[in-house]
PDB file of N, CA, C and O in Angstrom:
ATOM      1  N   MET A   1      95.168 149.600 203.835  1.00  0.00           N
ATOM      2  CA  MET A   1      95.394 149.980 202.455  1.00  0.00           C
ATOM      3  C   MET A   1      96.906 150.128 202.238  1.00  0.00           C
ATOM      4  O   MET A   1      97.584 150.779 203.034  1.00  0.00           O
ATOM      5  N   THR A   2      97.418 149.548 201.203  1.00  0.00           N
ATOM      6  CA  THR A   2      98.832 149.687 200.875  1.00  0.00           C
ATOM      7  C   THR A   2      99.007 150.804 199.855  1.00  0.00           C
ATOM      8  O   THR A   2      98.035 151.280 199.267  1.00  0.00           O
ATOM      9  N   ASP A   3     100.250 151.214 199.652  1.00  0.00           N
ATOM     10  CA  ASP A   3     100.530 152.280 198.691  1.00  0.00           C
ATOM     11  C   ASP A   3     100.049 151.928 197.294  1.00  0.00           C
ATOM     12  O   ASP A   3      99.675 152.819 196.531  1.00  0.00           O
ATOM     13  N   THR A   4     100.050 150.646 196.945  1.00  0.00           N
ATOM     14  CA  THR A   4      99.622 150.251 195.605  1.00  0.00           C
ATOM     15  C   THR A   4      98.108 150.346 195.453  1.00  0.00           C
ATOM     16  O   THR A   4      97.592 150.263 194.339  1.00  0.00           O
ATOM     17  N   ASP A   5      97.396 150.517 196.558  1.00  0.00           N
ATOM     18  CA  ASP A   5      95.939 150.628 196.511  1.00  0.00           C
ATOM     19  C   ASP A   5      95.461 152.072 196.422  1.00  0.00           C
ATOM     20  O   ASP A   5      94.255 152.320 196.412  1.00  0.00           O
ATOM     21  N   ARG A   6      96.370 153.012 196.357  1.00  0.00           N
ATOM     22  CA  ARG A   6      95.984 154.421 196.321  1.00  0.00           C
ATOM     23  C   ARG A   6      95.167 154.737 195.077  1.00  0.00           C
ATOM     24  O   ARG A   6      95.385 154.190 193.996  1.00  0.00           O
ATOM     25  N   VAL A   7      94.227 155.633 195.276  1.00  0.00           N
ATOM     26  CA  VAL A   7      93.409 156.128 194.168  1.00  0.00           C
ATOM     27  C   VAL A   7      93.711 157.608 194.022  1.00  0.00           C
ATOM     28  O   VAL A   7      93.667 158.357 194.998  1.00  0.00           O
ATOM     29  N   PHE A   8      94.018 158.030 192.807  1.00  0.00           N
ATOM     30  CA  PHE A   8      94.352 159.416 192.538  1.00  0.00           C
ATOM     31  C   PHE A   8      93.307 160.053 191.641  1.00  0.00           C
ATOM     32  O   PHE A   8      92.690 159.386 190.810  1.00  0.00           O
ATOM     33  N   ILE A   9      93.116 161.354 191.820  1.00  0.00           N
ATOM     34  CA  ILE A   9      92.270 162.120 190.915  1.00  0.00           C
ATOM     35  C   ILE A   9      93.089 163.294 190.405  1.00  0.00           C
ATOM     36  O   ILE A   9      94.024 163.747 191.064  1.00  0.00           O
ATOM     37  N   ASP A  10      92.730 163.776 189.233  1.00  0.00           N
ATOM     38  CA  ASP A  10      93.471 164.902 188.669  1.00  0.00           C
ATOM     39  C   ASP A  10      92.780 166.216 189.014  1.00  0.00           C
ATOM     40  O   ASP A  10      91.744 166.235 189.679  1.00  0.00           O
ATOM     41  N   THR A  11      93.364 167.297 188.557  1.00  0.00           N
ATOM     42  CA  THR A  11      92.848 168.632 188.885  1.00  0.00           C
ATOM     43  C   THR A  11      91.418 168.820 188.398  1.00  0.00           C
ATOM     44  O   THR A  11      90.584 169.390 189.102  1.00  0.00           O
ATOM     45  N   LYS A  12      91.143 168.347 187.207  1.00  0.00           N
ATOM     46  CA  LYS A  12      89.792 168.493 186.643  1.00  0.00           C
ATOM     47  C   LYS A  12      88.760 167.765 187.503  1.00  0.00           C
ATOM     48  O   LYS A  12      87.674 168.287 187.753  1.00  0.00           O
ATOM     49  N   GLN A  13      89.103 166.569 187.949  1.00  0.00           N
ATOM     50  CA  GLN A  13      88.185 165.780 188.781  1.00  0.00           C
ATOM     51  C   GLN A  13      87.990 166.436 190.147  1.00  0.00           C
ATOM     52  O   GLN A  13      86.875 166.463 190.668  1.00  0.00           O
ATOM     53  N   LEU A  14      89.062 166.962 190.724  1.00  0.00           N
ATOM     54  CA  LEU A  14      88.934 167.632 192.023  1.00  0.00           C
ATOM     55  C   LEU A  14      88.110 168.904 191.887  1.00  0.00           C
ATOM     56  O   LEU A  14      87.283 169.205 192.747  1.00  0.00           O
ATOM     57  N   ALA A  15      88.330 169.645 190.818  1.00  0.00           N
ATOM     58  CA  ALA A  15      87.566 170.869 190.592  1.00  0.00           C
ATOM     59  C   ALA A  15      86.078 170.551 190.477  1.00  0.00           C
ATOM     60  O   ALA A  15      85.241 171.266 191.029  1.00  0.00           O
ATOM     61  N   LYS A  16      85.757 169.494 189.772  1.00  0.00           N
ATOM     62  CA  LYS A  16      84.347 169.097 189.637  1.00  0.00           C
ATOM     63  C   LYS A  16      83.783 168.675 190.995  1.00  0.00           C
ATOM     64  O   LYS A  16      82.656 169.032 191.336  1.00  0.00           O
ATOM     65  N   ARG A  17      84.555 167.925 191.760  1.00  0.00           N
ATOM     66  CA  ARG A  17      84.127 167.452 193.085  1.00  0.00           C
ATOM     67  C   ARG A  17      83.817 168.625 193.997  1.00  0.00           C
ATOM     68  O   ARG A  17      82.853 168.584 194.761  1.00  0.00           O
ATOM     69  N   TRP A  18      84.633 169.676 193.920  1.00  0.00           N
ATOM     70  CA  TRP A  18      84.478 170.831 194.788  1.00  0.00           C
ATOM     71  C   TRP A  18      83.697 171.969 194.157  1.00  0.00           C
ATOM     72  O   TRP A  18      83.521 173.013 194.786  1.00  0.00           O
ATOM     73  N   GLY A  19      83.222 171.794 192.926  1.00  0.00           N
ATOM     74  CA  GLY A  19      82.454 172.855 192.267  1.00  0.00           C
ATOM     75  C   GLY A  19      83.299 174.086 191.976  1.00  0.00           C
ATOM     76  O   GLY A  19      82.819 175.216 192.056  1.00  0.00           O
ATOM     77  N   LYS A  20      84.556 173.854 191.638  1.00  0.00           N
ATOM     78  CA  LYS A  20      85.489 174.942 191.362  1.00  0.00           C
ATOM     79  C   LYS A  20      85.947 174.875 189.914  1.00  0.00           C
ATOM     80  O   LYS A  20      85.757 173.870 189.229  1.00  0.00           O
ATOM     81  N   ASN A  21      86.548 175.957 189.465  1.00  0.00           N
ATOM     82  CA  ASN A  21      87.187 175.996 188.167  1.00  0.00           C
ATOM     83  C   ASN A  21      88.590 175.395 188.338  1.00  0.00           C
ATOM     84  O   ASN A  21      89.267 175.705 189.317  1.00  0.00           O
ATOM     85  N   PRO A  22      89.036 174.548 187.412  1.00  0.00           N
ATOM     86  CA  PRO A  22      90.386 173.978 187.532  1.00  0.00           C
ATOM     87  C   PRO A  22      91.477 175.049 187.662  1.00  0.00           C
ATOM     88  O   PRO A  22      92.501 174.818 188.306  1.00  0.00           O
ATOM     89  N   HIS A  23      91.257 176.211 187.054  1.00  0.00           N
ATOM     90  CA  HIS A  23      92.248 177.288 187.148  1.00  0.00           C
ATOM     91  C   HIS A  23      92.366 177.813 188.580  1.00  0.00           C
ATOM     92  O   HIS A  23      93.438 178.259 188.990  1.00  0.00           O
ATOM     93  N   ALA A  24      91.280 177.763 189.332  1.00  0.00           N
ATOM     94  CA  ALA A  24      91.319 178.200 190.729  1.00  0.00           C
ATOM     95  C   ALA A  24      92.256 177.300 191.531  1.00  0.00           C
ATOM     96  O   ALA A  24      93.004 177.783 192.382  1.00  0.00           O
ATOM     97  N   LEU A  25      92.218 175.997 191.266  1.00  0.00           N
ATOM     98  CA  LEU A  25      93.117 175.069 191.958  1.00  0.00           C
ATOM     99  C   LEU A  25      94.566 175.300 191.526  1.00  0.00           C
ATOM    100  O   LEU A  25      95.482 175.225 192.345  1.00  0.00           O
ATOM    101  N   SER A  26      94.767 175.579 190.248  1.00  0.00           N
ATOM    102  CA  SER A  26      96.112 175.882 189.755  1.00  0.00           C
ATOM    103  C   SER A  26      96.661 177.128 190.437  1.00  0.00           C
ATOM    104  O   SER A  26      97.832 177.169 190.815  1.00  0.00           O
ATOM    105  N   ASN A  27      95.820 178.139 190.593  1.00  0.00           N
ATOM    106  CA  ASN A  27      96.242 179.367 191.258  1.00  0.00           C
ATOM    107  C   ASN A  27      96.604 179.101 192.720  1.00  0.00           C
ATOM    108  O   ASN A  27      97.583 179.647 193.229  1.00  0.00           O
ATOM    109  N   LEU A  28      95.817 178.267 193.389  1.00  0.00           N
ATOM    110  CA  LEU A  28      96.129 177.907 194.776  1.00  0.00           C
ATOM    111  C   LEU A  28      97.497 177.236 194.871  1.00  0.00           C
ATOM    112  O   LEU A  28      98.300 177.570 195.742  1.00  0.00           O
ATOM    113  N   ARG A  29      97.758 176.283 193.964  1.00  0.00           N
ATOM    114  CA  ARG A  29      99.047 175.581 193.962  1.00  0.00           C
ATOM    115  C   ARG A  29     100.196 176.566 193.748  1.00  0.00           C
ATOM    116  O   ARG A  29     101.219 176.501 194.430  1.00  0.00           O
ATOM    117  N   ARG A  30     100.012 177.468 192.800  1.00  0.00           N
ATOM    118  CA  ARG A  30     101.061 178.433 192.476  1.00  0.00           C
ATOM    119  C   ARG A  30     101.389 179.315 193.682  1.00  0.00           C
ATOM    120  O   ARG A  30     102.536 179.722 193.869  1.00  0.00           O
ATOM    121  N   LYS A  31     100.375 179.606 194.497  1.00  0.00           N
ATOM    122  CA  LYS A  31     100.556 180.440 195.682  1.00  0.00           C
ATOM    123  C   LYS A  31     100.979 179.628 196.903  1.00  0.00           C
ATOM    124  O   LYS A  31     101.138 180.180 197.992  1.00  0.00           O
ATOM    125  N   GLY A  32     101.164 178.313 196.725  1.00  0.00           N
ATOM    126  CA  GLY A  32     101.595 177.464 197.831  1.00  0.00           C
ATOM    127  C   GLY A  32     100.463 176.994 198.714  1.00  0.00           C
ATOM    128  O   GLY A  32     100.703 176.526 199.827  1.00  0.00           O
ATOM    129  N   GLY A  33      99.228 177.107 198.240  1.00  0.00           N
ATOM    130  CA  GLY A  33      98.074 176.681 199.015  1.00  0.00           C
ATOM    131  C   GLY A  33      97.412 175.467 198.411  1.00  0.00           C
ATOM    132  O   GLY A  33      97.932 174.839 197.489  1.00  0.00           O
ATOM    133  N   GLY A  34      96.265 175.155 198.947  1.00  0.00           N
ATOM    134  CA  GLY A  34      95.497 174.025 198.441  1.00  0.00           C
ATOM    135  C   GLY A  34      95.995 172.709 199.003  1.00  0.00           C
ATOM    136  O   GLY A  34      96.926 172.676 199.807  1.00  0.00           O
ATOM    137  N   PRO A  35      95.369 171.629 198.574  1.00  0.00           N
ATOM    138  CA  PRO A  35      95.733 170.311 199.096  1.00  0.00           C
ATOM    139  C   PRO A  35      97.093 169.849 198.561  1.00  0.00           C
ATOM    140  O   PRO A  35      97.569 170.321 197.528  1.00  0.00           O
ATOM    141  N   ASN A  36      97.700 168.915 199.296  1.00  0.00           N
ATOM    142  CA  ASN A  36      98.945 168.298 198.832  1.00  0.00           C
ATOM    143  C   ASN A  36      98.689 167.575 197.526  1.00  0.00           C
ATOM    144  O   ASN A  36      97.575 167.125 197.259  1.00  0.00           O
ATOM    145  N   TYR A  37      99.727 167.468 196.718  1.00  0.00           N
ATOM    146  CA  TYR A  37      99.581 166.806 195.426  1.00  0.00           C
ATOM    147  C   TYR A  37     100.880 166.143 195.020  1.00  0.00           C
ATOM    148  O   TYR A  37     101.939 166.402 195.592  1.00  0.00           O
ATOM    149  N   TYR A  38     100.778 165.286 194.025  1.00  0.00           N
ATOM    150  CA  TYR A  38     101.926 164.640 193.408  1.00  0.00           C
ATOM    151  C   TYR A  38     102.043 165.182 191.993  1.00  0.00           C
ATOM    152  O   TYR A  38     101.037 165.443 191.334  1.00  0.00           O
ATOM    153  N   LYS A  39     103.257 165.347 191.538  1.00  0.00           N
ATOM    154  CA  LYS A  39     103.482 165.739 190.157  1.00  0.00           C
ATOM    155  C   LYS A  39     104.265 164.603 189.515  1.00  0.00           C
ATOM    156  O   LYS A  39     105.459 164.429 189.758  1.00  0.00           O
ATOM    157  N   ILE A  40     103.563 163.839 188.692  1.00  0.00           N
ATOM    158  CA  ILE A  40     104.145 162.646 188.087  1.00  0.00           C
ATOM    159  C   ILE A  40     104.052 162.795 186.570  1.00  0.00           C
ATOM    160  O   ILE A  40     102.960 162.892 186.009  1.00  0.00           O
ATOM    161  N   GLY A  41     105.185 162.811 185.932  1.00  0.00           N
ATOM    162  CA  GLY A  41     105.205 162.944 184.470  1.00  0.00           C
ATOM    163  C   GLY A  41     104.547 164.230 184.003  1.00  0.00           C
ATOM    164  O   GLY A  41     103.943 164.266 182.931  1.00  0.00           O
ATOM    165  N   GLY A  42     104.659 165.285 184.797  1.00  0.00           N
ATOM    166  CA  GLY A  42     104.069 166.566 184.439  1.00  0.00           C
ATOM    167  C   GLY A  42     102.593 166.689 184.771  1.00  0.00           C
ATOM    168  O   GLY A  42     101.997 167.745 184.562  1.00  0.00           O
ATOM    169  N   LYS A  43     101.999 165.628 185.283  1.00  0.00           N
ATOM    170  CA  LYS A  43     100.572 165.639 185.616  1.00  0.00           C
ATOM    171  C   LYS A  43     100.396 165.807 187.124  1.00  0.00           C
ATOM    172  O   LYS A  43     101.090 165.172 187.917  1.00  0.00           O
ATOM    173  N   ILE A  44      99.467 166.661 187.501  1.00  0.00           N
ATOM    174  CA  ILE A  44      99.151 166.895 188.907  1.00  0.00           C
ATOM    175  C   ILE A  44      98.111 165.877 189.346  1.00  0.00           C
ATOM    176  O   ILE A  44      97.057 165.747 188.724  1.00  0.00           O
ATOM    177  N   LEU A  45      98.414 165.154 190.426  1.00  0.00           N
ATOM    178  CA  LEU A  45      97.502 164.141 190.947  1.00  0.00           C
ATOM    179  C   LEU A  45      97.320 164.327 192.447  1.00  0.00           C
ATOM    180  O   LEU A  45      98.262 164.650 193.171  1.00  0.00           O
ATOM    181  N   TYR A  46      96.088 164.117 192.895  1.00  0.00           N
ATOM    182  CA  TYR A  46      95.744 164.221 194.308  1.00  0.00           C
ATOM    183  C   TYR A  46      95.358 162.844 194.816  1.00  0.00           C
ATOM    184  O   TYR A  46      94.632 162.108 194.148  1.00  0.00           O
ATOM    185  N   ASP A  47      95.844 162.499 195.996  1.00  0.00           N
ATOM    186  CA  ASP A  47      95.478 161.240 196.638  1.00  0.00           C
ATOM    187  C   ASP A  47      94.057 161.402 197.171  1.00  0.00           C
ATOM    188  O   ASP A  47      93.804 162.248 198.029  1.00  0.00           O
ATOM    189  N   LEU A  48      93.144 160.601 196.669  1.00  0.00           N
ATOM    190  CA  LEU A  48      91.737 160.733 197.027  1.00  0.00           C
ATOM    191  C   LEU A  48      91.515 160.572 198.529  1.00  0.00           C
ATOM    192  O   LEU A  48      90.664 161.256 199.098  1.00  0.00           O
ATOM    193  N   SER A  49      92.259 159.688 199.175  1.00  0.00           N
ATOM    194  CA  SER A  49      92.071 159.513 200.628  1.00  0.00           C
ATOM    195  C   SER A  49      92.490 160.780 201.374  1.00  0.00           C
ATOM    196  O   SER A  49      91.867 161.128 202.378  1.00  0.00           O
ATOM    197  N   GLU A  50      93.523 161.475 200.912  1.00  0.00           N
ATOM    198  CA  GLU A  50      93.927 162.736 201.541  1.00  0.00           C
ATOM    199  C   GLU A  50      92.879 163.820 201.311  1.00  0.00           C
ATOM    200  O   GLU A  50      92.614 164.629 202.200  1.00  0.00           O
ATOM    201  N   ILE A  51      92.284 163.835 200.124  1.00  0.00           N
ATOM    202  CA  ILE A  51      91.230 164.810 199.814  1.00  0.00           C
ATOM    203  C   ILE A  51      90.045 164.576 200.742  1.00  0.00           C
ATOM    204  O   ILE A  51      89.481 165.526 201.284  1.00  0.00           O
ATOM    205  N   LYS A  52      89.667 163.315 200.924  1.00  0.00           N
ATOM    206  CA  LYS A  52      88.543 162.997 201.807  1.00  0.00           C
ATOM    207  C   LYS A  52      88.846 163.399 203.251  1.00  0.00           C
ATOM    208  O   LYS A  52      87.966 163.898 203.952  1.00  0.00           O
ATOM    209  N   GLN A  53      90.087 163.184 203.700  1.00  0.00           N
ATOM    210  CA  GLN A  53      90.479 163.591 205.049  1.00  0.00           C
ATOM    211  C   GLN A  53      90.396 165.109 205.188  1.00  0.00           C
ATOM    212  O   GLN A  53      89.922 165.618 206.204  1.00  0.00           O
ATOM    213  N   LEU A  54      90.853 165.824 204.175  1.00  0.00           N
ATOM    214  CA  LEU A  54      90.790 167.284 204.190  1.00  0.00           C
ATOM    215  C   LEU A  54      89.342 167.757 204.262  1.00  0.00           C
ATOM    216  O   LEU A  54      89.015 168.679 205.009  1.00  0.00           O
ATOM    217  N   GLU A  55      88.489 167.120 203.483  1.00  0.00           N
ATOM    218  CA  GLU A  55      87.068 167.481 203.501  1.00  0.00           C
ATOM    219  C   GLU A  55      86.463 167.236 204.878  1.00  0.00           C
ATOM    220  O   GLU A  55      85.723 168.072 205.396  1.00  0.00           O
ATOM    221  N   GLU A  56      86.782 166.090 205.467  1.00  0.00           N
ATOM    222  CA  GLU A  56      86.243 165.761 206.794  1.00  0.00           C
ATOM    223  C   GLU A  56      86.736 166.755 207.841  1.00  0.00           C
ATOM    224  O   GLU A  56      85.969 167.177 208.706  1.00  0.00           O
ATOM    225  N   SER A  57      88.002 167.128 207.768  1.00  0.00           N
ATOM    226  CA  SER A  57      88.556 168.040 208.767  1.00  0.00           C
ATOM    227  C   SER A  57      88.066 169.470 208.566  1.00  0.00           C
ATOM    228  O   SER A  57      88.218 170.309 209.454  1.00  0.00           O
ATOM    229  N   SER A  58      87.484 169.749 207.412  1.00  0.00           N
ATOM    230  CA  SER A  58      86.979 171.094 207.123  1.00  0.00           C
ATOM    231  C   SER A  58      85.513 171.261 207.494  1.00  0.00           C
ATOM    232  O   SER A  58      84.947 172.343 207.341  1.00  0.00           O
ATOM    233  N   TYR A  59      84.903 170.191 207.981  1.00  0.00           N
ATOM    234  CA  TYR A  59      83.486 170.219 208.326  1.00  0.00           C
ATOM    235  C   TYR A  59      83.243 171.190 209.477  1.00  0.00           C
ATOM    236  O   TYR A  59      83.943 171.159 210.489  1.00  0.00           O
ATOM    237  N   VAL A  60      82.259 172.037 209.310  1.00  0.00           N
ATOM    238  CA  VAL A  60      81.872 172.987 210.361  1.00  0.00           C
ATOM    239  C   VAL A  60      80.415 172.716 210.714  1.00  0.00           C
ATOM    240  O   VAL A  60      79.536 172.783 209.854  1.00  0.00           O
ATOM    241  N   SER A  61      80.168 172.413 211.971  1.00  0.00           N
ATOM    242  CA  SER A  61      78.821 172.143 212.421  1.00  0.00           C
ATOM    243  C   SER A  61      78.235 173.425 213.013  1.00  0.00           C
ATOM    244  O   SER A  61      78.891 174.120 213.789  1.00  0.00           O
ATOM    245  N   ASN A  62      77.013 173.723 212.642  1.00  0.00           N
ATOM    246  CA  ASN A  62      76.316 174.863 213.226  1.00  0.00           C
ATOM    247  C   ASN A  62      75.677 174.499 214.564  1.00  0.00           C
ATOM    248  O   ASN A  62      75.003 175.315 215.191  1.00  0.00           O
ATOM    249  N   GLY A  63      75.900 173.285 214.976  1.00  0.00           N
ATOM    250  CA  GLY A  63      75.298 172.823 216.235  1.00  0.00           C
ATOM    251  C   GLY A  63      73.815 172.597 216.058  1.00  0.00           C
ATOM    252  O   GLY A  63      73.297 172.633 214.942  1.00  0.00           O
ATOM    253  N   SER A  64      73.145 172.367 217.148  1.00  0.00           N
ATOM    254  CA  SER A  64      71.697 172.180 217.053  1.00  0.00           C
ATOM    255  C   SER A  64      71.044 173.548 217.186  1.00  0.00           C
ATOM    256  O   SER A  64      71.323 174.307 218.115  1.00  0.00           O
ATOM    257  N   ARG A  65      70.197 173.830 216.263  1.00  0.00           N
ATOM    258  CA  ARG A  65      69.479 175.100 216.325  1.00  0.00           C
ATOM    259  C   ARG A  65      68.080 174.887 215.779  1.00  0.00           C
ATOM    260  O   ARG A  65      67.848 174.008 214.949  1.00  0.00           O
ATOM    261  N   ASN A  66      67.185 175.674 216.239  1.00  0.00           N
ATOM    262  CA  ASN A  66      65.800 175.582 215.777  1.00  0.00           C
ATOM    263  C   ASN A  66      65.645 176.422 214.513  1.00  0.00           C
ATOM    264  O   ASN A  66      66.025 177.591 214.453  1.00  0.00           O
ATOM    265  N   ILE A  67      65.078 175.779 213.523  1.00  0.00           N
ATOM    266  CA  ILE A  67      64.858 176.495 212.250  1.00  0.00           C
ATOM    267  C   ILE A  67      63.382 176.706 212.047  1.00  0.00           C
ATOM    268  O   ILE A  67      62.974 177.287 211.041  1.00  0.00           O
TER     269      ILE A  67
END
């Protein structure tokens, strides 16, 4: 994938993806937390491939257990 193939999502789209309020993501950014982002023309954009990597790295397995 080249840089020109990047797909970006905005705060509203990320909030919907994660089931969060967009203001919660804004608060995280203000506190220096949350995922990396780009600020282009005053708009906050997230690289979708980075978001997917973050999601994958956040996976927690409970292992095999009998339910």
